[in-house]
C-alpha positions, -999 to +999 in steps of 0.1 A: -829-405-228-821-408-191-791-391-175-775-425-169-779-435-206-764-401-217-734-407-195-728-442-208-732-430-244-707-402-239-683-424-220-682-449-248-676-422-273-648-408-252-632-442-246-631-446-284-614-412-287-588-422-261-580-453-281-577-433-313-555-407-298-532-433-282-528-450-315-518-418-332-494-402-307-470-430-299-445-422-271-450-397-243-420-375-253-433-371-289-468-363-275-455-336-252-434-319-278-456-322-309-491-322-293-488-304-260-525-305-253-529-342-257-526-351-220-551-324-208-574-336-236-572-372-224-580-360-189-611-341-201-622-370-222-622-393-192-639-369-167-663-351-190-691-377-190-695-374-152-696-336-150-724-320-170-737-285-161-769-269-174-747-244-194-728-272-210-760-289-220-772-256-235-740-251-255-742-286-269-779-284-277-780-248-291-749-250-313-745-287-319-710-285-305-696-310-280-681-293-250-652-305-229-630-290-203-635-265-176-665-275-154-668-241-139-703-229-150-694-192-147-667-197-174-689-218-195-715-190-194-690-165-208-682-189-236-719-194-242-724-157-245-697-154-271-710-183-291-744-166-291-729-134-303-711-152-331-742-172-340-763-140-341-739-121-364-726-149-386-737-185-379-715-198-408-685-194-385-698-222-364-706-245-393-673-266-391-669-267-353-677-301-338-661-297-304-648-269-281-623-277-254-620-250-227-589-257-207-593-252-170-569-232-149-562-262-127-549-282-157-531-254-176-514-241-145-500-275-135-462-278-136-467-308-159-487-289-186-480-252-183-445-251-199-460-265-231-490-242-235-478-210-252-510-201-270-545-188-262-563-209-288-556-238-310-576-254-339-575-289-351-585-293-388-609-321-380-632-296-362-619-292-326-612-258-312-591-256-280-591-225-258-569-213-230-589-181-228-624-176-242-625-140-252-649-132-281-621-123-306-602-154-296-632-177-302-639-159-336-602-162-345-601-200-340-635-206-357-622-187-387-594-212-390-619-240-394-638-221-421-605-214-439-595-251-437-628-259-455-627-230-480-621-237-517-587-233-531-600-204-552-603-183-520-566-187-512-557-179-549-577-146-546-562-138-513-528-143-527-536-117-554-539-091-527-510-100-505-486-119-528-452-124-512-457-101-482-460-128-456-431-131-432-416-098-442-410-070-417-421-091-387-402-103-357-411-124-327-405-109-293-409-136-266-444-150-273-458-122-295-452-108-329-443-072-337-432-052-367-394-049-370-394-014-355-411-028-324-445-014-331-478-032-332-510-025-350-523-024-386-498-020-415-496-029-452-530-044-453-525-066-422-545-059-391-516-068-368-481-083-371-492-118-364-515-117-394-484-110-416-468-144-406-490-165-430-523-165-449-542-185-423-533-160-395-541-131-418-576-144-423-582-153-387-569-119-374-593-101-398-623-122-386-613-116-350-611-078-356-646-079-371-658-083-335-639-052-324-659-022-338-634+003-324-604-012-343-618-001-377-617+036-369-578+035-370-566+061-395-538+037-407-565+016-424-570+044-449-534+041-461-539+008-480-567-004-503-559-040-492-582-037-462-614-032-481-603-057-508-596-083-481-629-076-463-648-079-495-632-112-502-639-125-467-676-115-472-677-133-505-666-166-489-687-163-458-660-154-432-680-122-424-715-111-434-725-083-458-738-064-428-704-067-410-686-056-442-708-026-447-704-015-410-667-018-412-665-001-446-683+029-432-658+032-403-627+028-426-640+054-450-647+077-420-683+084-431-696+086-395 
């Protein structure tokens, strides 16, 4: 297919997306308050067909993921490296992702958009992951949300047997981050961080993100609760992490090396 045909095909697809988004969101005030990334997304949808780098093409061809957003190839390469790492360790994390939108600094720092972007990553249940920053753990965190959204109800039932009614207890929000009520941060009561204690979906996503931080699992606090190994075992059972990841983490928690 020629480059011109590819542009026309992508442009038609993106025009259809714009029409669908416009039909869904209604008025501008509602859009800005409820879906703060809609306007940047519309901008990327319009401009993306005309700006295609070699890295963007590789991302789309290697992983079958549509890429939109930042046209800076250096930043795209960082994202590509993280996607390669995730694909190498656990390709199942990518199985439900159809599109990644990497927000550019030009757009996110604009006075029109910045006040409404208080997150580093956001996942849409229909398969779109939006990123303000593309760190490895952030990408893994957002992809985990998509896997969780498509997981069977039995997974949530089994997770609830471990954590029961612990969500939302002992946690407070300080500006734009969560901490334990005593102001501390870090693993506690089976959660890897305070944000994970807010609800089940964030509990799962913070666990998966931490699976890409090998140093985290050497924390002695993890030995104070059997919930960590129980949760990791459950995540392995449903494909959030691999058996290899589970065994490597288990060894660190049990302090065997």
